[in-house]
N, C-alpha and C positions, 0 to 999 in steps of 0.2 A: 281647470279654467272657470267652468260654469259654476262650480262651488265658491270660488274666490269672488267672483263678480256677484253673485247671489248674496253672499254675506256682506259685501260693500252695500248692496241695496237694502239688505235687512236694516242696518244702521242707518241708511238714509231715511228709510221709514219710521224708524226709531226715533230719529231727529225730528221728523215732521209732526209725529203725534204727540211726543212727551210734552211739549210745550202746551198743547191743548189739555193735558192732564193738569197741568199746574197752574193754568189761567184762574179757575176758581179760588185757589190758595192766594194769589197774588190780589185779585180782587177784594178779599176779605181780611187780609192781614197785612196791614201797612208796615209790619216790622220786617217783611221779607225784602222789598226793594223800595220802600216808600209807598205812598198813596198811588194807586194804579187804578184808573178810571177804565171803564169799556173801551173807550176810544184809545187810551195809551196802550191797553192790551192788544188792541188790534194793530197798532203800530208796531208794537214789538215783535208780533207774530209776522209782520210784513219784511222786518230787517232781515231776517234770515233769508227770506225770498229774494230780495234785492241782491244779496251775497250770491244766491244760487244762479240768478241770472247772470252776473258779471262771471262766475266760475264757468258757467256752460258756455258762453260766448268765448272766454279765453282758452277753453278745452277745444273748441273747433278751430282756432287759430293756430294753437300750439300743436296738437296731437299729430298733424301732418308733419311737424318740423322734428320734434323730440321723439315720437313714437308712442303707441298706446301703453306699452307696459311702464314706462317711465312715469308718464302722466298718472297712471293709476297709483303707482307706488307713492309718488309724492302727496297725492290728494288723500288716501288713507291716512298718511301721517298727519297731513293738514287738519283734516277734519277731527281726528281723535284729539289732538293737542288742543284744538278750539274747544270741543266739548268739555274736556278737563279744566281749562282755564275758565270757563263759563261758571263753574262752581264757586269761584271766588268773588263773584260779583256781588255788590252790596247795594247798588243803585239801578234804577231802570237805565239810565244812560249807559254804565258800563255793561249791563246785561244786553242792551241793544247793540253796543258796538261788537261785543263778541259773539253774539248772533249773527250778525252780518259777516264778520271773518269766518266762521265756521261754515256759513252758508257758500262760501267761494269753493271750499273743498267739497261740500256736497253736490254743487252744480256740475263740477267737473268730473266727479264719479259717475253721475248720472249720464252725462253725454258720452264718457268714454266706454261705460259698459256696454252700451248699445251698439257702438261701432265695432267692439271685439266680438260680441256674439254673431253680429250679421256677417263677419268675414270668417268666421270659423264653423258655423253651424252647417250641417249638410242641407242640400236642397229638399225641400219638402218637410224639414223639421224646424225651419227658422223661427216661425211664430210660437211653436211650442217651447223650444229653448228660451227665446225671449221672455215668454210668460213665466217660465221657471225662475229666470234671473229676475224679472221685475215684480214678481210676486213676493220677493223679499221686501218690498216697500210695505204692503199690507200686512206681512208677516211681523215686520218691525213695529207696525203700529199694534198689533196683538200683544207683542212682547212689552211695549210700554205701557198699554192699558193694564196687563196682569201686573207688572211691576209697582204702577202706581196704586193699584187696589191694595197690594201687600205693603208698600213703603211709604206712601206720601203722607198719610194721616199721622203716622207715628214717628216718622224720622224726617218728614219735610221734603223740599224739592231737590235739594243739592245731591243725595246719593243717586238720583235718578240721572243726573248729567254726569256724575262720576261713572256710572255704567257705561255710558255712550263713548267713555274714553277708551273702552276695552280693546277696541280693534289695533291700537298701537301695540298691545303685547301679543296677540295670537295672529291677526290677519296681516299685519305689515309684514312680520318674518314669512309667513306662508306665501305672499305675493313676491317677495325678493326671491325666494327659493324655487317656487313652483310657477309663476305666471310667465307664460311664453310671449315674444313679441310677434306680432301678427306677420305672417309670412307675405301677405299682400302689401303691407306697408313697407317690409324691407325691400321687396321687389321694386315698388315704386320710387325707393331712393337709390336705385341701381345696386343693391346689395344681393345680388341674384343667388350667390353661393350661400349665403346665410339665410335666405329664404328657404332654399333647399333643405339646409340643415335643420332648420326650424319645423319645417314641414316632416321631416324624418323623425326628429325627436319627438314630436307630439303626436305622431300617427294620423295626423289630419292631412288629407290629399292636398296638393297644391294645385291652386285653381289658376288657370291662365286665362284671363278674361279677354274676349275679343272686342274689338271696336271701342266699347266703353272702357276697357282698360282699367289699370290701376291708376295710371296717371292720364292727364289730358292727352289728346290726340292733337295733331296740327290745326291750328284755329279755334281750339276748344279751351274753355276756362276750367279751371279746377277749383275745388274749395268754396268759399263764399262768393267768388266770382261767378262760379257756374249757376249759383241759386238767382242770380239777378238776371241771367241770359234768358232768351226767348223759350226755351225748352222747358225751364223750371220755375219761372217767376211766379206765374198765377198759381200753380199748385203749391207752391211754398207758402204763398198768401193763406189759401185755405188750409193747409196744415198746420201753420202757426195758429191760426184762429181755434182750429180744433183741439190743439193742445192747450190753447189758453182757456177754452171752456172746461176741458177735463181738470186742469189744475185749480181754476178757480172753485170748482166744486170740491175736489179733493182737499185743498187746504182749508177752504171755508168750513166745510162739514167737521174736519178733524179738529179744527181749532174750537168751533163754537158749539158743536152737537151736545157735549156734555152740559155747557151752560145753558143752550136753549130747553133742553129737557128738563134741567134743574128748575128753570123758572115756570115749567109746566107741571110742577108739583112732585117730580122725582128726586129723591135724595142723592148724595155724591156718589154712592156705591152704584144705584141704578144707572146714573148717569154715564159712569165709566163701563158699565156692562154695555149700553148702547154703543159706546166707542169700539168696544172690544167685538161686538156682532157686526158693526159696519166692516171692520177690516176683515174678519172671518168670511164674511160674504163675499169680499172682494178676492180672496185667495181662491175660493172655490169656483167662483164665477169666472175668474180670469182663466184659471187652466182649463175649464171645460170649454169656455169660448175659444180659447186658441187652438184647441183640435178642431173646431168647427171652422175656424177660420182658415185653417190648412186647405180645407176642401172646398170652401165656397167663397174665400177671398176675405180679407178683414175689413173691407171698407163697409159693406152692408152690416157686418156683425157689429161693429162699433156704432154705426147709427143705430141699430136696435137696441143695444145696452143704454145709450144716451136716452132713448124714449123710455126705457124701463125705469131709469132714475128718476124722469120728471113725473111719471105716474106714481111711484113710491113717495116722492117728497109732496105731492099734492095731497096724497092720502094720509101722511103720517098725523096731521093735526085734527083728524076726523074724529077722534075719540074711540078708537078701536080698542079692544082688550089687550093686555100687555103682550100676550104670545103674538097677535098678530101685529102690534108695533115692532116687536122684535123681527118679524119675518119681513116687514116692509123696510126696516133698517138695513137689513141684509140684502135685499134687493137693491136698495139704494147705493150699498157699497159695491154691488157687481157693476151698476151703472155709473159711477163715479171713480173710486180708486181702481176698480177692476178694469174699467173702460181705458184708464190711463195706462195700465200695463199693456193692453193691446194696441194702444197709439205708438208707444215706443217701438213694438215690433213691426207696425205698419210702416211708420217713417223709416227705420233703418233698412227695409227691404223695398221701399219705393225708389230710392234714388241710386244711380249708377256709383261704382266704387270712387271715381273722381269727386263725386259730390256728396257721398255720404256721410263723413265725418262732420261736415259743415251742415248738412241736413239736419243729422241728430241733434248737433249742437243749437242749431236756430230754433228747433221745435222745443229742446229742453229749455232754452233760454227765454224766447218769447212767450212759452206758455208759462214760465214762471211769473210773467206780468200777471196773469190770471192768479196765480198762487198769491202775489202780492195783493191784488185787488180783493180776493176771498175773504180773508181776516179782517180788512179795513171795512168791507160792506157788512160783516157780520158784527164788528165792534159798533159801527153807527147805527145799525139796526137795534141792537142791545140797548146802547145809550139813549136812543130816541124812544125806547119803550115800544118799539113795533111789536105786534102779537106774533106768536109762534107761527100761525098760519100764514101771515103774510111773508116771513122770513122763509119759509119753506117754498112758497109760491115764487119768490124771486130766484131762489136756486133752481127752481124747476124750470124756469125760463131760460136760464142759463144752459140747461141740460138739452133742451128743444133746439136751441141756437147751435150747440155742439153737434147735434145729430144733422141738422141742415148743412154746415160747412164741410162736415165728414163725407157727405154724399157727393159734393162737387168735384174734387179733384180727379183728373184722370192722368194715368201714367203718360208722358210724352216722350219715352225713350225709346231707342231701338232695342230689340231683343238682345239680352246680355247671355250670349251663348257661351259655354265654357267647355274645356277639356279638363277633366280630372285625372290626374296622373297619380298612381300609387307611389308613395315615396319610397316603399320599400322594393319596388321594381325597378327602380333607377330613374334619374331626372331627366327630363327632357333638355338637350343642350340649347342654352340661348346665347345668342351672339350680337354682335352689332350689326345693324341694317346691312343686309346686302351681301354677308358673309355665310349665311347659312341657306342651304337649298331647303326644298320641300321634303319633309320627312314622312316616311310609311311606317306607322307604328303598329305592332301586333293588336288585335282585338283584345287580347287579355291584358294589355296594358293600360286599357282606357275603360273608364266606368261605362256602365251599358248606356248611360244618357249622353254619352259624348257625341259630338258632332265635328264637322269640319270647321275649324276656327283658325283665326289670325293669332299668333303668338304675339309677345312684346316686340319681337322683332317684326315689322310689317311684311318682311319678305318670307318669313317661315311659317308654315303651317302643319298642323298635325291632321292626318285624314284618317279616318275609320274605314 
């Protein structure tokens, strides 16, 4: 499951970065899509992000109805077909429309992967597993940069987009054959026996949540309704702004870093090397920071990585030697793309189960507004002839803003206790309210961390 989700995020990251690798070609060669100005290039970069916003919000509304598995499969196919069709674009208008449509599939994948990992990962390892999955995004950026170095100048941009269609041939069949449905989602739909079977088939313990439950209790709202309630409204605003800042930096730098560095005297190959280092830094930094986040909590780790990005971005245009510039770009990668990897894990584990899908979708969707703004801002800066120093300073301001809003939200939820039942040792019987007495389970049937909890049946408890 982690492999499938990580590969999906790999091609999300590929989609993110591949456009930045071909922007210089579009700007200099009108035979590709017609005359492309910096402002138009920024708009083309944002069309995909508008699609991602739409796809993430659709995923938040639909995944609780049709399930995580179906949505993941549909959108792997959607994304792959969109990338393949983009190769046939011969005008900026057609290219922009196809980028928008492809973005819908990307947005739904991002939102769904976070919910899947949060519901399957064992306690104490959630941030690490999230980092593994979402490190697929910068890994995809590395892949796009390397392929562009090898292919773009000799064969043009179209083979790069054909490569993005490959998930249809290998990842889609893999997901159909191997991706399980979330037991928690099955239980929330009243399909208890299927939930037990899914837990036994995957070897993942079935977790019965107390109070917070998989579905809303009496008087509680679920999904997007829960986000506007008193419990989550203010934290949701801050988390959305946090994701907005992270994705503004992620998409802005991935789209414009090669061009910014090119205007500072570095040739096309060197500019792509900067993009490669930016994403490599994100991978190493995100995995390291996620382990730290498990021990001290993700909130202050994310604030700290935002500050690291601001410092690196301010220092980039100061004329340091090339090796120092590469190190600063790597640090910027940790604080931008790497930070966004941590953001997804923070958000997925911040919400109770009844609001988790909507919360991840909200932050992935609203954050994409930052992704839309990033390429547009970069395009306006380049079109206006703004110097490299001022461009990086503006991005640094966004990083500081991200650090501030990350430090503000506080969890406003009850403790989400859970009993973890070994699927191989037998399922805990669940029945309609009032039909099941309290049960005394042997200690060896429960995980060491389990406590007395309420089951889905409010009248049934498991005591250790």
